[in-house]
N, C-alpha and C positions, 0 to 999 in steps of 0.2 A: 813244378805245376803249382805247387802249394803255393808259392810265391807269388804266380801268376794271379790266382783266384783270389789272395789276399789282395794282392795290388788292386783287381777290377773292385772287390769288394769294397776297397777305401775310397775310390773314386766315384762310387754310386752315392755312398755315404756322406762325400765332399758335395755332389750335388745335390743331394735330397736335402743335406744342411742349409746350402748357399739358396734353395728355392723357399725353403721355410723362412729362412732370413729376410731373403726378399719380399714375400709374402705378408710379412710382420712390418716391415719396411713400409709396404704399400699402406696396409691400414692404417698404419700410422701417419704415414701423411695426408692420406683422406681424411685421417680424424681432426687433423690441422687444419687441414683445407676447408672442414666443414664449418662454418660459424656457428657457433650457440646462438638461439632466439635470444635477442636482444630489443628490447621494446624503447624507442624514443619516444622524448614527449617535443613537440616543437609546437610555439606557439600555437593555440587556438586548436589544437588537434586534441579527439577524443582518445582517451588510451583506457583500454578495457583495465580495470584493477582486479587484481588476484588477491585472492582472502579467504583462507580457510574458515568452512562454517563454524561459527560458532557453538560450546555445547549450553545450550538452552533448558529452560524446563517449559514444557507447554501449559499454556493460560488454563485459566479453570474455566468449567465450563459453565456457561451461561443460561440463566432462566429464561425458555423461549416466550414466556408472555410478557417479555421487556420487548420483544418485536411483533408490530402491528403488521396484519397480512389482510386487507381489503382487497374481496372480489368487486372489479366493473361491472357495471350494468352496460359501458358503453365500449366502443370499439380501442384499439390501443392509440391512435391517430387522435380522436374525440376524446380519448381522458388524458393524453398530454394536454392538447389545447385547453382543455376546462381545467388542467394544473395550471398551465401558465396564466391563464387568465384570473384564478385564484391568487396566485399568487402577487400579481399586477394590484390587484384589487384590494390587497392587504396592504398595498405601498410596499413589497418588498421588492429587491433586487435579485434576478437570478444571476448569482453567481459564477456558475458552469454549468456547461451540460454535455455528461459522459455519455455518448452513443457507443452501446455494447456492440451494436449490429455492426458497425462500420470498422470498431477495435478488432471483431473477427475476421473482417476481412482481409484484413492485412495479413494473416497469415492461410488464407484461403478456405474458410472454415464459413459456410451459410448459419446464420443463426437468424431465430425469433426477434423479433423486433424489443429492446430494451434499451431504455435510458433513464439515467439519474441527474438529477436537478439538484443542483445547492442554490439555496437562499436566505435574504436576510436581508436586517438594515441596522446601521448601526447606532442608531439609537440603544435598540435590545441588546446588542453586540457590546457595548458601553456598558451598560447596565449590567450584567452577567460578569465580563470579565474585570468589571473594577472589584466586584467582590470576590473574585478569582481569577485571577491572570492564565492558571491553567486553563481554563475554559476556552483558551483559545482552539483545543482539538476540536471544540463542538461546532467551530464556527466556522464555514456556515452550516447550518442544519439540511437534510438531502434527505430527499425521498424518490423512489425510485419504482417507472412503472413498465413492469415486465406481462408481456404475451409467451402463458406456457405452452407447453407440448400440445395439450388438449383444447387449444385455443382460447383459453380463460386469459382474460387481463386482470391481473392484481397491481396494487398498491401497496407498499411496502416499507415500514420508516421504524424507528426504534423511537419507543417514548425518550422525551428529552430528562422527563425526571426520573427514569432508570440510569440513562449515562450519567446524569448530574450527579448521583449520589455515590461512582465512583472517587470524589476529591471528600468524603467525611465531612462534608457539612449541613446540616439536615435544613437549613435555612434556605440554601439553594435549591433542594430538592422540592420543599413546600413551592418556593417562587417559582420553578420550573412545572409543578402540576396546574397554579394558576393561569399561567402564561404561555409557554409554548406547548404544553400540553394541548391546552383548547387549540392552539392555533394552528399546529398540524392536523389536530381532527379534523377542523373545519376545512381546512384544506383538501384532505384525503376526502373528505364529502360531497366536497365542489365535484371533485376530480372522478369519483364514481357512480355518483347518484346515490352510493348507500350511507345512510348517517350511521357515523362513526364516533361513539359515545368513550371519553378518555375516562378510564380506569384507574384507581391505583394499582401502581404495579410495583415489582419486587427491586430488590437494591443489587447492584453489581458484585461480586465477590470480591473479596482481597487478592491482590497479583493481578487483577485484570488490566488495570491501567499501568503503563511501566513508564518512568520517568528516570531520564538519565541525564546526567550531569553535564556538561561539555567542557572541555579543556581551552577550545576555542573562543574567538569573539562571536557575537551574534552575525555577524555576514559570512564570516569564515566558515560556521558553521552549516549556514545554508549554501553555500556554494561546495561545501566537500559534499554533503550530500545529494544535492542536483549532479556533482559531477561522478559519485559514485553508483547513482540511480542510469543517468546516461552508459557509463562505463560497463554497467551489466545489463544492458542493450534493452533496458526499460525504458520510458517514455513518460515524460512529464506530462500530467493532464490538466492540472491545474493550479494557481498558487495565489491563493488568496491573501492580501497585506494588509492585516487588519491594524497598525499604525495609520495606512493610508485611506483606510475607512473611516478612521476616528477623525484626522482632520476634515472629513466630508462636513462635521457636525461642530466643527472648534474644538475638538476634545486632543492634548496632547498626552501618547501614552509609549509605552516601552514599545522597543520593536518584537513583531509578532508576524508570522507568518503559518498558514496550511499548506502543505503542500499535498495533491494528489499524484499519483506513480502508479503504473500498470507494466504489466508484460503481457502480451495479446496469447500468447502461448499458454501460458498458465492459467490465466483467465475461461481459455477455453476448456480447459480439464475441470476447471473448478464449475462450470457453467453445465457441463453435461452432467456432473453428479448431483447439480441442485441448480433449477434455471434461477429460484429467488436469491441465492445468492450475489447477484448483481449487484444488490445493495452495496455489500461491502466494496463493490469495485468504483472507481480506483480506491486500491487502500491508501490509507493516510498518516500522514504526523504533521505535530506540529513545533514551531522553533521557538521559544521565547525567553523574552529577558526578562528576569522578574524584578520584583523591586529592591531587592539585597543588590542586585548586580549578576547574579548568575546566570547563565546561561542553561536553558534543558530542552530536550528533547523528548517528546509525551508521541504515544502512540497505546493502543490498545493489542493485546498479545491474539493475531489471528486467528490463532486454534480458538481462543475466547468467541471469538464473534462468529467463526465458522461452525461452535457449537447448535447455533440458535435455530439452526435447522436439523436437526435428530435424526444428523446424516453420519454416521460412524466412521464411514469410509472419507469424508470431507473434512470431517476433524482430525483425523489422523494422518490425512495428507497435509494438515495447516502445522500441526507439530512437527511432524518431521522435515518440512522443505519450508514453508513460509514464515513462521517465527523464527526460523535461523536466517534466514535470506536479509528480514527487515532486519534484524537483531544486528548484521552484521554490514548493512549500509547508514544505522545510526551509528554504531563502533566506527565507522570510518569517516563518519561525520564529526566527531567528538574525541577520538582520540589525540 
């Protein structure tokens, strides 16, 4: 009887072991048959790049008086029309037009009317970039027209002399106060019907302007940056080629381009916190070949730019996410 019981116990034990082994075999087989996720790159195919967010320090806090906000006496459409007419009247060209309302529609969000215009002319660009090639980041200048939630229409722009102070050349700031500051004030006055008087402003704190030296050629740096933007499901909004602009006036210059890029989902979160921050969209970098042959990528720390609106939540969002995102894109272009 004991022998029989022992035999039965051994049989069940054997069956149990067989089942366990069978289950293990099935799991191993399934694991082998399930292919790991492999991303292959075919010619012309957009591949989403994967890269850990870099650990970067937030930019310094900017001075709100460096930002000019003017309330318009006109409707949104009339303000935009008056601004465009004033730009053309000053013999300037509209380089890009970023419609934020249309951008929001892409992600199914209804938004107030909002547009940023980039404008300039080759002679003025050449005058400044000859003295400081890194000013490619400031070309073209831009102005935003935005309808706020209370129905007011505002025009926003940075004083050129404020941003020019980033480059550590007092002579540039003095030049900006005499020309670009006056020019933007006149454009804003014509657009809004409100007299805008340019006042001497503060200086940009150290650390706001970021310059990264690329290990790649100018062409490769630009291509890699654009690929990184598209790979992270963002859009290139504009591309201003300064070298081509200089050719229009018979001036030969080093390779130089400003690139504007945006992510509608991120823009929606930003505009929800402060609609005036439309001025910062699209985000912008410049890729510039310097006289010594070095290729650099320049941009302002987003947390610095967004600090001008005195909204701690907006600056925190920029410091935790947007600073790191832009740093990652630039790293992918320059490494």
